[in-house]
C-alpha positions in Angstrom: 76.1 112.9 40.0 78.4 111.9 36.9 76.7 112.0 33.5 75.0 109.1 32.5 73.6 107.1 29.1 74.9 110.1 26.5 79.0 110.3 25.3 79.4 114.4 24.9 82.4 115.9 23.1 83.5 119.3 21.9 85.4 119.5 18.5 87.8 121.7 16.6 89.0 121.3 13.1 91.4 123.6 11.1 92.9 122.9 8.0 95.0 124.9 5.5 96.7 125.1 2.1 99.8 126.3 3.7 102.6 126.8 0.9 100.8 124.6 -1.6 98.7 125.6 -4.4 96.0 123.3 -3.1 94.6 121.7 -0.1 94.4 117.8 -0.5 93.3 117.3 3.0 89.8 116.8 3.9 88.6 115.9 7.3 84.9 115.8 8.9 83.4 114.6 12.6 79.5 112.9 12.5 77.9 113.6 15.9 74.6 111.7 14.7 71.5 111.9 16.6 71.1 110.4 20.1 70.1 106.9 18.4 72.9 107.0 16.1 75.5 108.1 18.7 74.2 105.3 21.3 74.5 102.5 18.5 77.4 103.5 16.7 78.9 106.4 18.4 80.9 109.4 17.4 83.2 109.2 13.8 85.9 111.8 13.1 88.4 111.1 10.2 90.9 113.1 8.3 92.4 111.9 5.2 95.4 113.3 3.1 95.3 112.7 -0.7 97.9 111.5 -2.4 98.6 111.7 -6.4 97.6 114.5 -8.8 96.4 117.7 -7.5 92.8 117.0 -8.7 93.3 113.0 -7.7 94.4 113.6 -4.1 91.7 115.7 -3.1 89.1 113.3 -4.7 90.6 110.4 -3.1 90.5 112.3 0.4 87.2 113.9 0.4 85.5 110.7 -1.2 86.9 108.3 1.5 86.0 110.3 4.4 82.2 110.9 3.3 81.8 107.1 2.0 83.2 105.8 5.2 80.8 108.3 7.2 77.9 107.1 4.8 78.8 103.4 5.3 79.4 103.3 8.6 76.3 104.5 10.4 74.2 102.5 7.7 75.8 99.2 8.9 74.1 97.4 11.9 76.5 98.0 15.1 76.4 94.1 15.9 79.4 94.3 13.4 81.5 95.8 15.8 83.7 99.2 15.0 86.4 97.5 13.2 84.6 95.0 10.8 82.1 97.7 10.0 85.0 100.2 9.2 86.7 97.3 6.8 83.2 97.2 5.0 82.5 100.8 5.0 85.8 101.2 3.4 85.9 98.1 1.0 84.2 99.7 -1.9 85.6 103.0 -2.0 89.2 101.5 -1.8 88.2 99.4 -5.0 87.0 102.2 -6.9 90.1 104.4 -6.3 92.5 101.4 -7.0 90.6 100.8 -10.4 90.3 104.4 -11.4 94.0 105.5 -10.3 95.1 103.0 -12.7 92.4 103.8 -15.8 92.0 107.5 -15.7 94.9 109.6 -16.3 93.1 112.7 -14.7 93.2 110.5 -11.5 96.1 108.4 -12.1 97.5 107.3 -8.8 95.0 108.7 -6.3 95.0 107.1 -3.0 94.8 108.7 0.5 95.8 108.3 3.7 92.9 107.6 6.0 92.8 108.0 10.0 89.5 108.0 12.3 88.4 107.8 15.8 85.1 106.1 16.6 84.0 107.0 20.1 81.5 104.8 21.6 80.8 103.9 25.2 83.7 105.0 27.0 86.2 103.8 24.4 87.8 105.3 21.5 88.7 103.1 18.8 91.4 104.6 16.3 91.2 103.1 12.5 94.2 103.7 10.4 96.1 103.1 7.2 98.9 105.6 5.6 101.0 108.1 7.8 98.3 110.8 9.5 98.5 110.2 13.1 95.9 109.7 15.8 96.8 110.9 19.6 95.5 110.6 23.0 96.4 113.3 25.7 95.6 113.2 29.1 97.4 114.8 32.7 100.0 116.3 30.3 101.1 113.0 29.0 100.7 112.7 25.1 100.2 109.0 23.5 100.3 108.1 19.8 97.8 105.8 18.8 98.9 105.0 15.3 101.9 103.9 13.2 103.1 105.3 10.0 102.7 102.8 7.3 106.0 104.7 5.3 109.3 103.0 4.3 111.5 103.1 6.8 114.8 104.5 5.0 115.2 108.2 5.9 115.2 109.4 2.6 111.9 107.7 1.6 109.9 108.1 4.7 107.6 110.1 2.5 106.6 107.3 0.5 103.2 105.2 1.5 103.4 101.4 0.9 99.9 101.2 2.6 96.6 103.9 2.0 93.2 103.7 0.6 93.5 102.9 -3.2 97.0 101.4 -3.1 96.3 97.9 -2.7 93.0 95.8 -3.9 92.2 95.7 -0.5 92.6 98.0 2.1 94.3 96.6 5.5 93.5 99.1 9.1 95.3 99.0 12.0 92.7 99.1 14.8 93.6 100.3 18.4 91.5 100.7 21.2 91.9 103.6 24.0 89.6 103.8 27.2 88.5 107.3 27.7 88.1 109.4 30.7 86.0 112.8 31.2 88.7 115.7 30.0 90.7 113.6 27.7 91.8 115.1 24.4 92.1 113.5 20.9 93.8 114.5 18.0 93.9 113.8 14.3 96.9 115.3 12.3 97.9 115.1 8.7 101.9 114.8 8.1 102.0 118.8 7.2 101.6 119.2 11.1 103.7 116.2 12.7 106.1 116.1 10.0 107.1 119.5 11.5 106.0 119.8 15.0 107.9 117.5 17.6 105.7 115.3 19.9 106.5 117.7 22.9 105.5 120.6 20.8 102.5 119.3 20.1 101.6 118.3 23.8 102.7 121.8 25.1 100.2 123.1 22.6 97.3 120.7 23.9 98.2 121.5 27.6 96.9 125.1 26.5 93.5 123.7 27.3 91.6 126.2 25.0 88.4 125.6 23.3 88.8 122.5 21.3 88.5 125.3 18.1 91.0 127.4 19.4 93.9 124.9 19.8 93.0 123.1 16.4 93.9 126.4 15.1 97.1 127.0 17.4 98.2 123.4 16.2 98.0 124.1 12.5 99.4 128.1 12.6 102.4 126.4 15.2 103.3 124.1 12.1 103.0 126.8 9.2 105.4 129.1 11.5 107.8 126.4 11.8 108.4 126.3 8.1 105.8 123.0 6.9 105.7 123.0 3.1 102.6 120.6 3.2 98.7 120.8 3.6 98.1 121.0 7.7 95.1 119.6 9.2 94.4 119.1 12.8 91.0 118.0 14.4 90.6 118.5 18.1 88.3 116.4 20.3 87.4 117.0 24.0 85.6 114.5 26.1 82.9 116.6 27.8 80.7 113.8 29.3 80.9 109.7 29.2 78.1 107.1 29.9 78.1 105.0 33.1 80.5 102.1 32.8 78.7 99.1 31.8 77.9 96.8 34.5 78.8 93.5 32.2 81.9 95.1 30.9 83.4 95.3 34.3 82.1 91.7 35.4 83.6 90.6 32.4 86.9 92.6 33.4 86.6 91.0 36.8 86.3 87.7 35.7 89.4 87.6 33.4 91.9 89.0 35.9 93.4 86.6 38.4 93.3 86.9 41.8 97.1 86.9 42.8 98.8 86.3 46.1 98.8 89.8 48.2 102.0 91.7 47.3 104.3 93.2 49.8 105.6 96.7 50.4 108.4 97.2 48.1 107.1 94.9 45.3 106.1 96.3 41.9 102.8 95.5 39.9 102.0 96.3 36.8 104.6 99.3 36.7 103.3 100.5 40.1 105.7 100.4 42.9 104.3 99.8 46.4 106.0 102.3 48.5 103.8 102.4 51.9 101.4 99.9 53.6 98.5 101.6 54.5 96.1 99.4 55.8 96.0 95.5 56.4 92.6 94.7 57.1 90.6 91.2 57.4 89.9 90.9 53.7 91.9 93.4 51.9 95.6 95.3 51.9 96.2 98.7 50.9 99.6 100.5 49.5 100.3 104.0 48.8 102.0 103.1 45.5 104.1 105.1 42.6 102.9 105.0 39.2 106.3 104.8 37.1 104.7 104.8 33.6 102.4 107.6 34.0 103.9 109.6 37.2 101.9 110.5 40.5 100.8 108.6 43.5 97.5 106.5 44.0 96.4 104.0 46.3 96.1 100.2 45.3 94.0 97.8 47.0 94.4 94.3 46.9 92.1 91.2 48.0 93.5 88.6 50.3 92.5 85.4 48.7 93.4 83.3 51.7 90.5 84.9 53.6 88.1 86.0 50.8 86.8 83.7 48.1 87.8 84.5 44.7 84.2 85.2 44.2 83.9 87.4 46.8 87.3 89.3 45.4 85.8 89.7 42.1 82.4 91.1 43.6 84.4 93.4 45.6 86.1 94.6 42.1 82.9 95.2 40.9 81.4 97.3 43.3 84.0 99.5 43.6 84.4 100.2 40.3 80.7 100.5 39.4 80.4 102.9 42.4 83.4 105.1 41.5 82.0 105.4 37.9 78.5 106.2 38.9 79.0 108.4 41.8 80.7 112.1 41.7 80.0 113.4 44.9 82.5 115.7 47.1 82.2 113.4 49.9 82.2 110.1 48.6 86.0 108.5 47.2 86.2 107.3 43.8 87.8 104.6 41.7 90.5 105.1 39.1 90.6 103.0 36.1 93.2 100.9 34.6 93.8 100.2 30.9 92.8 96.9 30.8 96.0 96.0 28.9 98.1 97.1 31.8 96.2 95.7 34.7 97.4 91.9 35.2 95.8 91.0 38.5 92.9 91.9 40.8 93.1 95.3 42.6 91.3 98.5 42.7 93.2 101.7 42.1 91.9 105.0 44.2 92.9 108.5 44.2 95.5 109.1 47.1 94.2 111.8 49.4 96.9 113.1 52.0 95.5 113.4 55.0 93.8 111.2 58.0 91.1 108.8 59.0 88.7 109.8 61.3 89.9 107.2 63.6 93.0 108.6 63.4 91.7 112.1 64.4 89.4 110.7 67.1 93.2 109.6 68.8 93.8 113.2 69.5 91.9 116.1 71.4 88.3 115.9 71.1 86.7 117.7 68.4 84.6 121.0 69.2 80.8 120.7 69.0 80.8 123.1 65.8 83.5 120.9 64.1 82.0 117.9 64.7 78.6 118.7 63.6 80.3 119.7 60.4 82.2 116.5 59.9 78.9 114.7 61.0 76.8 116.6 58.1 79.5 116.4 55.6 79.9 112.3 56.1 75.7 112.1 56.0 75.7 113.9 52.8 78.3 111.2 51.6 76.0 108.5 52.6 72.6 110.2 51.1 74.2 110.7 47.8 74.8 106.8 47.8 71.3 106.0 49.0 69.9 108.2 46.1 71.5 105.9 43.8 70.2 102.6 45.7 73.6 102.0 47.0 74.1 100.6 50.7 77.6 101.2 51.9 77.4 98.6 54.8 80.6 99.5 56.6 80.5 102.7 57.4 82.9 103.5 60.7 85.6 106.2 61.4 88.5 104.0 59.6 86.6 104.4 56.3 86.4 107.7 56.5 89.2 110.3 54.9 89.9 113.9 56.2 92.2 115.5 53.6 94.6 118.0 54.3 93.1 120.4 52.4 89.8 120.1 54.2 86.5 118.3 53.2 85.7 114.6 53.9 85.7 111.4 51.9 83.9 108.4 52.8 85.8 105.5 51.1 85.9 101.4 50.8 82.8 100.6 48.7 83.8 97.2 47.8 81.3 95.8 50.0 78.2 98.1 49.3 75.0 96.5 48.5 74.0 97.5 44.7 71.1 97.0 42.6 71.3 94.0 40.4 74.8 93.0 41.9 75.4 89.6 43.1 75.3 89.1 46.8 78.4 87.9 49.1 78.4 84.7 50.4 76.3 84.1 53.9 79.7 84.0 55.4 81.3 86.9 53.8 78.5 89.4 54.6 80.5 92.7 55.4 80.1 94.7 58.4 82.0 95.7 61.6 80.5 94.5 64.8 80.6 97.7 67.0 78.7 99.7 64.1 76.2 97.1 63.1 72.6 97.5 63.4 70.6 95.1 65.6 68.8 93.9 62.4 71.7 92.7 60.4 72.1 90.4 63.5 68.7 88.7 62.7 69.9 88.0 59.0 69.4 91.1 57.1 71.8 92.0 54.4 72.1 95.7 54.7 69.6 98.7 54.1 69.6 102.6 54.2 68.2 102.1 57.8 71.1 99.9 58.9 73.4 102.7 57.4 72.0 105.3 59.4 72.4 103.2 62.3 76.5 102.7 61.5 76.4 106.5 60.8 75.2 107.6 64.2 77.6 105.4 65.9 80.3 107.1 64.0 79.0 110.5 65.0 78.6 109.2 68.6 82.2 108.1 68.8 83.1 111.2 66.8 81.9 113.4 69.5 82.5 111.0 72.9 85.3 108.6 71.6 83.0 106.0 72.9 80.6 103.2 71.7 76.9 103.7 72.6 76.1 100.0 73.0 79.8 99.2 74.2 82.3 97.8 71.7 81.3 94.5 70.4 83.9 91.9 69.8 84.2 90.0 66.1 81.9 86.8 66.2 80.1 87.9 69.4 76.3 88.8 69.7 75.7 92.2 71.5 72.8 92.9 73.8 71.0 96.3 72.9 69.8 98.1 75.6 69.5 101.8 76.2 72.5 103.7 74.9 74.4 105.5 77.3 73.6 109.4 76.4 76.5 111.0 74.7 76.2 114.1 77.2 77.1 111.8 80.1 81.0 112.2 78.3 80.5 115.4 76.9 79.0 118.0 79.2 78.9 120.7 76.5 76.7 118.5 74.3 73.5 120.8 73.3 70.4 118.7 73.9 69.3 119.3 70.2 72.5 117.2 68.9 72.2 114.7 71.4 68.5 113.9 70.6 69.7 113.6 66.7 72.4 111.2 67.8 70.1 109.2 69.8 67.4 108.9 67.1 69.9 107.8 64.6 70.7 104.7 66.9 67.4 103.8 67.8 67.4 99.7 68.2 63.9 99.7 66.4 64.5 100.7 62.8 61.0 102.5 62.6 62.1 104.9 65.3 65.2 106.1 63.2 64.9 109.0 60.6 63.1 108.4 57.8 66.1 108.8 55.5 69.6 110.2 56.1 68.7 113.4 54.5 66.4 114.0 57.5 69.8 113.6 59.5 71.5 116.0 57.6 68.7 118.4 58.1 68.7 118.1 61.8 72.4 118.3 61.7 72.7 121.4 59.6 69.7 122.9 61.0 70.9 122.8 64.6 69.7 124.6 67.3 67.5 126.6 65.4 65.0 123.9 64.7 66.2 121.7 67.9 64.9 118.1 67.8 63.1 117.0 71.0 64.9 114.7 73.1 63.0 111.3 73.0 63.0 111.2 77.0 60.9 114.5 76.9 57.7 113.0 75.5 55.1 112.9 77.7 54.8 109.7 79.9 51.5 108.8 78.2 52.7 108.3 75.1 56.4 106.3 76.2 54.3 104.1 78.5 50.4 104.6 78.6 50.0 101.6 80.8 52.4 103.0 83.6 50.7 106.4 83.2 47.2 104.9 84.1 48.6 102.8 86.4 50.1 105.9 88.2 46.9 108.0 88.0 45.0 105.2 89.4 47.2 105.0 92.3 47.0 108.5 92.9 43.4 108.5 92.6 43.4 105.7 95.2 45.6 107.7 97.6 43.3 110.4 97.4 40.4 108.3 98.0 41.9 106.9 101.0 43.1 110.3 102.3 39.4 111.4 102.0 37.9 109.1 104.0 40.7 109.3 106.7 39.9 113.0 107.1 36.2 112.5 107.8 
């Protein structure tokens, strides 16, 4: 499971005087207690003082301390940007006034760059020429712009900073976060000497946050920096679950566009190859022309799926991708809201084949088939533990990656707690895998998932359907399934009994839950499951049993009279 409910980071801070006589930089990280972290988040700030030696240090340290004290004292309902402006207003006014009236602190002011991490986002707050950065997958992105004069010989002159103007004006930028992201704040003694490429290379070393902060400062000094040097590195260790309301708002804001074609470009993604063209969705292998790499994009078909249905599918897949971290369940990739212009889902690209494609070749061995079945069952169990019902388990929705393992995909039709249901005519499912109770109006349950899983395992070994292939919009008759051993003479009795129990027409005759099915598959012959047919007749049909007993007794009685 992915960590939920708590934001966790690792931080490293390095600051040195360098070749100057004193250090006018000041920085801090405030982790807060659990309540502060939930309400206000985690705050980190770096300030680089300007003015006289004493005045610069007074300005930087006072500003950072005043910001942290005031920000955490304000109600979280203010919002991060508004709270930060209020937190800096008093110290800015004080610095502006004292810099004009106190000769010892004449002209004192300071740059100020802060990052507030709350929920799954970081908010950059900035004035001056210190910088904030975001680093992910080898790519470094600057979140701030310097407030210095544009002329080459005047780029060291600030026109905005805390204390320069009567009212401080903060730039605000928001960055979505993912686990393993790195954030960095530097004073100009670092980035004035090191190039963006050099900083990215140092962050890509992936040492501890403290070791890499030290390395960045050391590299700036070795490169000849003549200023104070400060680096504050933050590693995102864990994030809270994506908020359902946030995703619902995003889904509501995105238009449902026309379904694209191969070769089209959408939001910087080039659609290179059509992977599948289903009833309600179309999947493409896409190249990310912005960040690089391949991924899969899933688009709704607005002609067949209502806009509300498409948005619900988006919400479901995004929520499951955010909440489930399991080796046998496929995930989703978050797209920055400012980049995404229409409704679609991004997923990791897993080179390999679907289980349906695998079934088209030579039959799997019993051992390999049991391994695949157990892994798939574990993926289903991981969903069920979170109250999620997949509702469309079938070989087409199972990926067998080239490197081994398995991924259960297509979670856009899953049934989730507290998420609005599809319209009646859009209830998902593939007829040949749907449990009998679904044809009676049920919306999907763990028991119906187990049935679909059982049919999938049946097909894995036999290539056949236990109750015959069901055409769309038809209502099947569920009689006795064909025993899989009829198609696989090498199938052990325990395995056949396991499969037949999972696809029992009566839900009460199936396994209590999918974990029981996992146990039956993994324990195998060591804990063989008794075939349902092997139960005594008195248990399977007590009326017939006593009828036969009565018939035998009657025959014996007639025979006894005849022999007298």
